[in-house]
C-alpha positions as CSV (number, residue, x, y, z in Angstrom):
1,M,-16.9,3.4,11.0
2,W,-14.9,1.2,9.6
3,N,-11.5,1.8,8.0
4,V,-11.0,1.6,4.0
5,G,-7.6,1.6,1.5
6,I,-7.9,1.2,-1.8
7,I,-4.2,-0.2,-3.5
8,G,-3.8,1.4,-6.5
9,A,-5.8,4.4,-6.7
10,T,-4.8,6.1,-10.0
11,G,-6.5,4.0,-12.6
12,Y,-10.5,4.2,-13.5
13,T,-11.3,1.4,-10.7
14,G,-9.4,3.7,-7.6
15,V,-10.9,7.2,-8.9
16,T,-13.5,5.4,-9.3
17,L,-13.7,4.0,-5.5
18,I,-13.4,6.9,-4.3
19,S,-15.7,9.2,-5.4
20,L,-18.6,6.8,-4.5
21,L,-17.0,5.8,-0.9
22,L,-16.9,9.4,-0.1
23,T,-20.9,9.0,-0.2
24,H,-20.7,6.2,1.9
25,P,-21.6,7.2,5.6
26,L,-20.2,4.3,7.4
27,V,-16.9,4.0,6.3
28,K,-13.6,6.3,5.8
29,I,-10.7,6.4,3.6
30,T,-7.7,6.5,5.8
31,L,-5.4,5.1,3.1
32,I,-4.4,5.6,-0.8
33,T,-1.4,4.1,-2.7
34,S,0.5,4.2,-5.9
35,N,4.2,3.2,-7.1
36,T,3.4,5.7,-9.9
37,Y,2.6,9.2,-8.1
38,K,3.4,8.4,-4.3
39,G,4.1,11.6,-2.3
40,R,1.5,14.0,-4.4
41,K,-2.3,15.2,-3.1
42,V,-4.8,12.6,-5.6
43,S,-6.7,15.5,-6.1
44,D,-3.8,17.0,-8.2
45,I,-4.5,13.6,-10.1
46,F,-7.9,14.1,-10.2
47,P,-9.0,17.9,-10.0
48,L,-12.5,16.4,-10.1
49,L,-11.8,15.6,-6.1
50,K,-10.4,19.1,-5.5
51,G,-11.7,20.7,-2.5
52,L,-13.6,16.6,-1.0
53,F,-10.3,14.5,-1.0
54,E,-7.3,15.5,-0.8
55,E,-5.3,13.0,0.6
56,T,-1.7,12.2,-0.3
57,L,-0.7,8.9,-1.9
58,V,2.3,6.7,-0.2
59,P,4.0,4.1,-1.9
60,T,1.8,0.4,-2.9
61,D,5.0,-1.4,-2.2
62,E,4.8,-0.1,1.4
63,D,4.0,-2.6,4.6
64,H,0.1,-1.5,4.9
65,R,-0.9,-4.8,6.7
66,G,-3.4,-4.4,9.8
67,K,-3.8,-0.9,9.1
68,C,-7.6,-0.3,7.4
69,D,-10.3,-2.9,7.7
70,V,-11.5,-3.5,4.6
71,Y,-8.8,-3.0,1.5
72,F,-9.4,-3.1,-2.7
73,L,-6.5,-4.2,-4.6
74,C,-6.9,-2.3,-7.4
75,L,-4.0,-3.9,-9.3
76,P,-2.8,-5.7,-12.3
77,H,-3.8,-9.4,-13.1
78,G,-0.8,-11.3,-11.7
79,T,0.5,-8.9,-8.7
80,S,-3.0,-8.7,-6.4
81,M,-1.9,-12.0,-5.1
82,E,1.1,-10.6,-4.0
83,T,-0.4,-7.8,-2.2
84,A,-3.3,-9.7,-0.7
85,K,-0.5,-12.0,0.7
86,T,0.8,-9.3,2.8
87,L,-2.4,-7.6,3.6
88,Y,-4.5,-11.0,4.4
89,N,-5.4,-11.5,8.2
90,D,-7.9,-13.5,9.9
91,K,-10.4,-10.2,10.6
92,T,-9.4,-7.5,7.1
93,V,-11.9,-7.8,4.0
94,I,-10.2,-7.5,1.0
95,I,-11.8,-6.7,-2.0
96,D,-9.6,-7.7,-4.9
97,L,-10.9,-6.0,-9.2
98,S,-8.2,-7.8,-11.2
99,A,-9.1,-11.7,-11.7
100,D,-6.4,-13.1,-9.2
101,F,-8.8,-15.1,-7.1
102,R,-12.3,-15.0,-9.4
103,F,-11.0,-18.3,-10.4
104,E,-12.4,-21.7,-7.7
105,D,-10.4,-24.0,-10.3
106,L,-6.6,-22.5,-10.5
107,N,-5.8,-24.1,-13.8
108,I,-8.6,-22.3,-15.5
109,Y,-6.4,-19.1,-14.0
110,E,-3.7,-20.1,-15.1
111,K,-4.2,-21.2,-18.5
112,A,-5.5,-17.7,-19.2
113,Y,-3.4,-15.9,-16.8
114,V,0.2,-16.2,-15.2
115,T,0.9,-19.1,-12.4
116,H,-0.9,-18.6,-9.3
117,T,1.3,-17.5,-5.9
118,A,-1.4,-17.5,-3.8
119,P,-2.9,-21.0,-3.3
120,E,-4.4,-20.6,0.1
121,L,-6.1,-17.8,-0.3
122,A,-7.2,-18.0,-3.9
123,R,-9.3,-21.7,-2.3
124,Q,-10.7,-19.0,0.6
125,A,-12.1,-16.7,-1.8
126,V,-16.1,-16.0,-2.5
127,F,-16.8,-15.5,-6.3
128,G,-17.9,-11.9,-5.2
129,L,-21.1,-11.7,-7.4
130,P,-24.1,-10.5,-4.7
131,E,-27.6,-11.7,-7.2
132,L,-25.6,-15.3,-7.1
133,Y,-23.4,-15.7,-3.7
134,R,-24.8,-13.2,-1.3
135,D,-24.4,-16.1,1.2
136,K,-21.1,-17.1,0.8
137,I,-20.1,-13.2,0.9
138,K,-21.6,-12.3,3.8
139,G,-18.2,-12.5,7.1
140,A,-15.8,-13.6,3.7
141,K,-12.5,-12.6,4.2
142,M,-11.7,-12.8,0.9
143,I,-13.8,-11.8,-2.6
144,G,-12.8,-11.9,-6.0
145,N,-14.7,-9.2,-7.8
146,P,-16.1,-10.4,-10.8
147,G,-15.1,-9.0,-14.9
148,C,-17.3,-6.6,-16.2
149,Y,-18.0,-8.2,-19.1
150,P,-18.8,-11.4,-17.1
151,T,-21.4,-9.2,-14.9
152,S,-23.1,-8.3,-17.7
153,A,-23.3,-11.8,-19.2
154,I,-24.4,-13.7,-16.1
155,L,-26.6,-12.0,-14.7
156,A,-28.4,-11.8,-18.3
157,L,-28.6,-15.5,-18.3
158,Y,-28.6,-16.9,-14.6
159,P,-32.5,-17.3,-14.5
160,L,-32.4,-19.9,-17.1
161,L,-29.5,-21.2,-16.3
162,Q,-30.8,-21.5,-12.3
163,E,-34.0,-22.9,-14.2
164,G,-32.4,-25.7,-16.7
165,L,-34.3,-24.0,-19.4
166,L,-31.7,-23.1,-21.9
167,T,-30.3,-26.0,-24.7
168,G,-27.8,-25.9,-26.7
169,D,-24.5,-23.2,-27.6
170,I,-24.7,-19.5,-25.9
171,F,-23.9,-16.7,-27.9
172,I,-22.3,-13.9,-27.0
173,D,-21.8,-10.6,-28.1
174,S,-20.5,-8.1,-25.7
175,K,-19.5,-4.3,-26.4
176,S,-17.6,-1.8,-23.7
177,G,-16.7,1.3,-23.5
178,V,-12.8,2.3,-24.2
179,S,-12.7,2.5,-19.9
180,G,-12.7,-1.1,-20.0
181,A,-9.1,-1.3,-21.0
182,G,-7.9,0.5,-18.1
183,R,-6.0,3.7,-17.7
184,E,-2.5,2.7,-19.2
185,T,-1.1,3.9,-22.4
186,K,-2.0,1.8,-25.5
187,I,-2.0,2.8,-29.4
188,G,-5.8,0.7,-29.4
189,S,-7.3,2.8,-26.9
190,L,-5.6,6.2,-28.3
191,F,-8.6,8.6,-29.5
192,C,-7.8,8.4,-32.9
193,E,-7.5,4.7,-32.9
194,V,-11.1,4.4,-31.3
195,S,-13.5,7.8,-32.4
196,E,-15.6,6.9,-35.8
197,G,-14.2,3.1,-35.7
198,F,-16.7,-0.2,-34.2
199,R,-14.5,-3.3,-34.0
200,A,-13.9,-6.6,-32.2
201,Y,-10.8,-7.8,-30.6
202,N,-9.4,-10.8,-28.5
203,V,-11.8,-13.1,-30.3
204,G,-11.9,-16.3,-28.5
205,I,-8.7,-15.6,-26.9
206,H,-10.7,-12.9,-24.4
207,R,-10.2,-14.0,-21.0
208,H,-13.3,-13.4,-19.6
209,E,-14.1,-16.4,-21.5
210,P,-13.3,-18.8,-19.3
211,E,-14.7,-16.7,-15.9
212,I,-18.0,-16.3,-17.7
213,Q,-17.8,-20.6,-18.8
214,K,-16.8,-21.9,-15.4
215,E,-19.9,-19.7,-14.2
216,V,-22.1,-20.8,-16.7
217,R,-21.6,-24.4,-16.1
218,K,-22.2,-24.5,-12.2
219,F,-25.8,-24.8,-13.1
220,Q,-25.9,-26.6,-17.0
221,D,-23.4,-28.6,-19.5
222,L,-23.4,-25.7,-21.8
223,Q,-20.6,-24.8,-24.2
224,I,-19.7,-20.9,-24.4
225,M,-19.1,-18.5,-27.2
226,F,-18.2,-14.6,-26.1
227,I,-17.1,-12.2,-28.4
228,P,-15.9,-8.8,-26.8
229,H,-16.7,-5.7,-29.5
230,L,-14.6,-1.5,-28.9
231,L,-17.3,0.7,-28.3
232,P,-16.0,4.7,-29.3
233,M,-17.3,5.2,-25.8
234,N,-16.0,6.4,-22.2
235,R,-18.0,3.5,-20.4
236,G,-21.2,1.3,-20.4
237,I,-21.5,-2.6,-21.5
238,L,-24.2,-3.9,-23.8
239,S,-24.1,-7.6,-24.0
240,T,-26.6,-9.7,-26.6
241,A,-27.0,-13.8,-25.2
242,Y,-28.5,-15.5,-27.9
243,S,-29.5,-19.7,-27.4
244,R,-32.7,-21.8,-27.5
245,L,-35.2,-22.7,-25.1
246,E,-35.2,-26.9,-23.7
247,S,-39.2,-25.9,-24.7
248,P,-40.8,-22.9,-26.6
249,Q,-42.4,-19.7,-23.7
250,T,-43.9,-16.8,-24.4
251,T,-41.8,-13.6,-23.7
252,G,-43.6,-12.7,-20.9
253,D,-43.1,-16.1,-19.2
254,I,-40.0,-15.3,-19.2
255,L,-39.8,-12.2,-18.1
256,G,-42.1,-13.3,-15.0
257,L,-39.1,-15.8,-14.2
258,Y,-36.9,-13.0,-14.6
259,K,-39.2,-10.5,-12.2
260,A,-39.4,-13.3,-9.9
261,T,-35.8,-14.1,-9.4
262,Y,-34.5,-10.7,-9.4
263,K,-37.8,-9.3,-7.3
264,N,-35.1,-8.4,-3.7
265,E,-32.3,-7.4,-6.2
266,P,-31.8,-3.6,-5.8
267,F,-29.3,-3.3,-8.4
268,V,-31.4,-5.8,-10.9
269,R,-34.7,-4.2,-12.9
270,I,-36.3,-6.0,-15.8
271,M,-37.3,-4.8,-18.3
272,D,-41.3,-4.6,-19.9
273,E,-41.8,-6.7,-22.8
274,G,-40.8,-5.0,-26.3
275,V,-38.5,-2.2,-23.9
276,Y,-34.6,-2.6,-24.3
277,P,-31.7,-1.7,-22.1
278,D,-29.6,1.5,-23.3
279,T,-26.3,2.1,-21.7
280,R,-26.9,5.5,-21.8
281,F,-30.1,4.5,-18.5
282,T,-27.7,2.7,-16.4
283,R,-24.5,5.1,-16.6
284,F,-22.8,6.5,-12.8
285,S,-25.4,3.8,-11.5
286,N,-25.1,0.3,-9.9
287,F,-27.7,-0.6,-11.6
288,C,-28.1,-4.2,-14.5
289,D,-30.6,-3.5,-16.7
290,I,-32.0,-6.5,-18.4
291,G,-35.1,-7.3,-21.4
292,L,-35.1,-10.1,-23.4
293,K,-37.6,-11.5,-26.4
294,A,-38.1,-15.5,-26.7
295,F,-39.3,-16.9,-30.3
296,E,-42.3,-19.6,-31.2
297,D,-39.7,-21.5,-32.2
298,G,-37.5,-21.3,-28.8
299,R,-34.9,-19.2,-30.0
300,I,-34.7,-16.8,-27.0
301,V,-32.3,-13.6,-26.9
302,I,-31.3,-11.2,-23.4
303,V,-30.5,-8.5,-23.0
304,S,-28.0,-6.3,-20.2
305,T,-26.4,-3.4,-19.4
306,I,-24.1,-2.1,-17.1
307,D,-21.7,0.8,-16.4
308,N,-18.4,-1.5,-16.2
309,L,-16.3,0.7,-13.8
310,I,-19.0,0.4,-11.9
311,K,-21.6,-2.6,-11.7
312,G,-18.6,-4.1,-13.8
313,A,-15.6,-2.9,-10.8
314,S,-16.1,-0.1,-8.4
315,G,-19.9,0.0,-7.8
316,Q,-20.2,-4.0,-7.0
317,A,-16.5,-3.9,-5.0
318,I,-18.8,-1.6,-2.5
319,Q,-21.7,-4.0,-3.0
320,N,-19.5,-6.8,-1.9
321,M,-17.9,-4.7,1.0
322,N,-21.7,-3.6,2.0
323,V,-22.6,-7.5,2.1
324,A,-19.4,-8.5,3.9
325,L,-19.4,-6.3,6.9
326,G,-23.3,-6.7,7.0
327,I,-24.7,-3.6,6.3
328,D,-26.9,-2.3,3.7
329,E,-25.9,-3.6,0.9
330,T,-27.4,-0.1,-1.0
331,L,-24.9,2.5,1.5
332,G,-22.9,4.2,-0.9
333,L,-24.2,3.5,-4.5
334,K,-27.8,5.6,-3.8
335,I,-27.4,6.9,-7.5
336,I,-29.9,8.1,-10.1
337,P,-28.3,7.0,-14.3
338,Q,-27.3,10.5,-15.5
339,Y,-29.0,11.1,-18.9
340,P,-28.3,12.3,-21.3
């Protein structure tokens, strides 16, 4: 049995981690922290946990080094790195859900975020997308959990990039539910600001664009354009990627490539020809659903959906933990999507 700590447990990713880890047969949550709600029961903040998990929140800024086997850092960008320095040793697994350990090149990170204060840890960190980097995640002590938009986009593009089949620019049009903005009070996330509307935001400046771009360039030297949009719903991401194939192929052939690439992946589902993903069918699950269409002139469209709080954050973090610890990758994540 591994002892797990959740640092910053009262945001959306924190409470989602609690909900999922309570079903995990090989871990026990022994530490939950919050500076805002310290001293209160987590079930007072989230009544959904009443009678299920009644632990008391302790301050995040106390010394928690050596208390747990695994730490999940659910802290803002720019602050996780400082906490990671205080917790890190050669035995503990740290999984950071911020952007602080997602970038191999800290120049890219610092252009999008802030000055990095833990470069020695960043050099050890593994980008935690198991479908691509499972072998590196095994046994890793420092894991940077990918962003939600990058997860949906990279999984959609990976089979084509791996084979070097794309040419020209890649355009990625992504839509997310409001929970992707976090639990903090923000005017742009208020009900009246979001309901009955649909808008693009952070065009050309969204921090997930360089994260997607650096992953694309590991396989092909192609330029991406990423445009995020805010949907008036709680959760879910739908990403549509547009590009061109170097030589035209049929939809059936490309689907065959995707099914072969992901045939042993427990959380990637490839749609049949003419069927496209729907956010309703990945809600509350760790699945990524992918559908596509190839055109006679070489154009191709790939559509993917995920739950931004699960495969896009907390579920993927648990998947990374399972891989790092060398246990069944699906433990705590055998969740059937909810419908309607």
